[in-house]
C-alpha positions as CSV (number, residue, x, y, z in Angstrom):
1,M,14.7,15.9,52.9
2,I,15.1,12.2,53.2
3,A,18.8,12.5,52.5
4,S,19.3,15.1,55.3
5,A,17.4,12.9,57.8
6,R,19.6,9.9,56.9
7,L,22.7,12.0,57.3
8,Q,21.6,13.1,60.8
9,L,20.8,9.5,61.6
10,R,24.2,8.3,60.5
11,R,26.0,11.0,62.6
12,R,24.0,9.9,65.6
13,I,24.8,6.2,65.0
14,K,28.5,7.0,64.6
15,G,28.4,8.8,67.9
16,L,26.7,6.0,69.7
17,R,28.5,3.9,72.1
18,G,27.4,0.4,72.7
19,H,26.4,-0.8,76.1
20,S,29.8,-2.4,76.2
21,A,32.4,-0.6,78.1
22,S,35.0,-1.2,75.5
23,P,35.3,1.5,72.8
24,E,36.3,-1.1,70.2
25,A,33.0,-3.0,70.6
26,S,31.1,0.3,70.3
27,S,33.0,1.2,67.3
28,Q,32.3,-2.2,65.7
29,V,28.5,-1.7,66.4
30,A,28.6,1.7,64.9
31,S,30.5,0.5,61.8
32,K,28.1,-2.4,61.2
33,T,25.1,-0.1,61.6
34,T,26.6,2.4,59.1
35,W,27.3,-0.5,56.7
36,L,23.7,-1.6,57.0
37,L,22.4,1.9,56.4
38,N,24.7,2.2,53.3
39,L,23.4,-1.1,52.1
40,E,19.8,0.0,52.5
41,S,20.6,3.3,50.8
42,Q,22.1,1.4,47.8
43,A,19.1,-0.8,47.6
44,E,16.8,2.2,47.5
45,K,19.0,3.8,44.9
46,S,18.9,0.6,42.8
47,E,15.1,0.5,43.0
48,L,14.9,4.1,41.9
49,D,17.3,3.4,39.0
50,R,15.2,0.3,38.1
51,Q,12.0,2.4,38.1
52,A,13.7,5.1,36.0
53,T,14.9,2.5,33.5
54,N,11.5,0.9,33.3
55,A,9.9,4.3,32.6
56,C,12.5,5.0,29.9
57,V,11.9,1.6,28.3
58,Q,8.1,2.2,28.4
59,Q,8.6,5.6,26.8
60,I,10.9,4.2,24.1
61,T,8.4,1.4,23.4
62,S,5.6,3.9,23.1
63,E,7.6,6.0,20.7
64,L,8.5,3.0,18.6
65,D,4.9,2.0,18.4
66,K,4.0,5.5,17.2
67,T,6.9,5.4,14.7
68,S,5.7,2.1,13.3
69,A,2.2,3.6,12.8
70,I,3.7,6.7,11.1
71,V,5.9,4.6,8.9
72,L,3.0,2.4,7.9
73,E,0.9,5.5,7.2
74,N,3.6,7.0,5.0
75,L,4.2,3.7,3.2
76,T,0.5,3.6,2.4
77,A,0.6,7.1,1.1
78,I,3.7,6.4,-1.0
79,T,2.0,3.2,-2.4
80,S,-1.0,5.2,-3.3
81,L,1.1,7.9,-5.0
82,A,3.3,5.3,-6.8
83,T,0.1,3.5,-8.0
84,E,-1.4,6.7,-9.3
85,L,1.9,7.7,-11.0
86,G,2.1,4.4,-12.7
87,L,-1.5,4.5,-13.8
88,S,-1.0,8.1,-15.1
89,L,2.0,6.9,-17.1
90,A,0.0,3.9,-18.5
91,R,-2.9,6.3,-19.5
92,E,-0.4,8.6,-21.3
93,I,1.3,5.7,-23.0
94,V,-1.9,4.1,-24.2
95,G,-3.3,7.5,-25.2
96,E,-0.3,8.3,-27.2
97,A,-0.3,4.8,-28.8
98,L,-4.0,5.3,-29.7
99,D,-3.3,8.8,-31.1
100,K,-0.4,7.4,-33.3
101,G,-2.5,4.5,-34.5
102,I,-0.2,2.0,-32.8
103,V,-3.1,0.2,-31.2
104,D,-4.6,-2.1,-33.9
105,P,-8.3,-3.0,-33.1
106,T,-8.3,-5.8,-35.7
107,P,-7.5,-8.6,-33.1
108,T,-10.3,-7.3,-30.9
109,V,-12.8,-7.4,-33.8
110,L,-11.7,-10.9,-34.7
111,R,-12.0,-12.2,-31.2
112,T,-15.4,-10.6,-30.8
113,L,-16.7,-12.1,-34.0
114,Q,-15.4,-15.6,-33.0
115,S,-17.1,-15.4,-29.6
116,M,-20.5,-14.1,-31.0
117,V,-23.4,-16.5,-31.4
118,L,-25.6,-15.5,-34.3
119,S,-29.3,-16.4,-34.2
120,A,-31.3,-17.4,-37.3
121,E,-33.0,-14.0,-37.2
122,D,-29.8,-12.0,-37.4
123,A,-29.6,-10.3,-40.8
124,G,-25.9,-9.7,-40.5
125,I,-23.2,-8.1,-38.5
126,R,-22.4,-4.4,-38.6
127,I,-18.9,-3.4,-37.6
128,A,-18.5,0.3,-36.9
129,I,-14.9,1.5,-36.8
130,S,-13.4,5.0,-36.2
131,A,-12.5,6.9,-39.3
132,D,-8.8,6.7,-38.3
133,D,-8.8,2.9,-38.1
134,F,-11.3,2.0,-40.8
135,S,-9.0,1.2,-43.8
136,L,-6.4,-0.6,-41.7
137,V,-8.9,-2.8,-39.9
138,V,-10.9,-3.7,-43.0
139,A,-7.7,-4.6,-44.9
140,R,-6.3,-6.6,-42.1
141,L,-9.5,-8.5,-41.4
142,Q,-9.7,-9.4,-45.1
143,E,-6.2,-11.0,-44.7
144,Q,-7.3,-13.2,-41.8
145,P,-8.3,-16.7,-42.7
146,E,-10.6,-16.8,-39.6
147,F,-12.5,-13.9,-40.9
148,R,-13.5,-15.5,-44.1
149,A,-16.3,-17.5,-42.3
150,Y,-17.9,-14.1,-41.4
151,A,-17.1,-12.1,-44.5
152,E,-20.4,-12.5,-46.3
153,Q,-22.4,-11.5,-43.1
154,V,-20.3,-8.4,-42.2
155,E,-21.0,-4.9,-43.2
156,F,-18.4,-2.3,-42.3
157,T,-19.4,1.2,-41.4
158,L,-17.4,4.3,-40.6
159,D,-18.3,6.0,-37.4
160,P,-16.7,9.4,-36.8
161,G,-18.1,9.4,-33.3
162,L,-15.9,6.5,-32.2
163,A,-12.5,7.2,-30.8
164,R,-9.4,5.8,-32.4
165,G,-9.0,2.1,-31.4
166,S,-12.7,1.7,-30.6
167,V,-15.0,-0.7,-32.3
168,R,-18.7,-1.4,-32.1
169,I,-20.2,-4.6,-33.4
170,E,-24.0,-4.9,-33.8
171,T,-26.2,-7.8,-34.7
172,G,-30.0,-8.3,-34.4
173,S,-29.3,-9.8,-31.0
174,G,-27.4,-6.9,-29.5
175,R,-24.4,-4.7,-29.6
176,L,-20.8,-4.9,-28.2
177,Q,-18.6,-1.9,-28.0
178,Y,-14.9,-1.9,-27.2
179,E,-13.2,1.3,-26.2
180,P,-9.5,1.1,-25.1
181,Q,-9.8,4.1,-22.8
182,E,-12.8,2.6,-21.0
183,V,-10.9,-0.7,-20.7
184,L,-7.9,1.1,-19.3
185,A,-10.1,3.0,-16.8
186,K,-11.6,-0.3,-15.6
187,L,-8.1,-1.8,-15.3
188,C,-6.9,1.3,-13.4
189,D,-9.8,0.9,-11.0
190,E,-8.9,-2.8,-10.4
191,V,-5.3,-1.9,-9.8
192,R,-6.3,0.8,-7.3
193,R,-8.5,-1.7,-5.5
194,G,-5.7,-4.2,-5.4
195,A,-3.2,-1.7,-4.2
196,S,-5.4,-0.5,-1.4
197,A,-6.2,-4.0,-0.1
């Protein structure tokens, strides 16, 4: 509608004759007026183009912001899946190592003995070991020079209720139990917390 009104206005301006008697002067006035109208039309078109460009830029920016959020969400999900996959593999590897007897609880027993403080009332130390590990651990502890200081105080017992790789040490002061699967579960929980932070 605006375009047709402009077109009519231009036709009228072209048909105008100036107050001057000379047709050349009237033609110059009409030409300048047409030029000014064209200039105004170009300015309006430029403004509309600028507004359209700004709208496009805002839309693109909005979509990019959404894309960043989607990428971040997907990376978080992938991180979580990768963490769980890694932890599942670790549990399988440790479980298989325990089942095959590759995990030797002897160093754990020795470290625990060295860190224990025995009171005067303690009658001795009872070390319960799983049936699968019993012979190996007792033999290896006997070979350790650090163990000789505790040898007279230690009583070994076989505990069929303990899983392979597990050890329970009891004194009159208390009891310590080491279970590799429990340690692995705690480690997995810590890794999950670290991955989600």
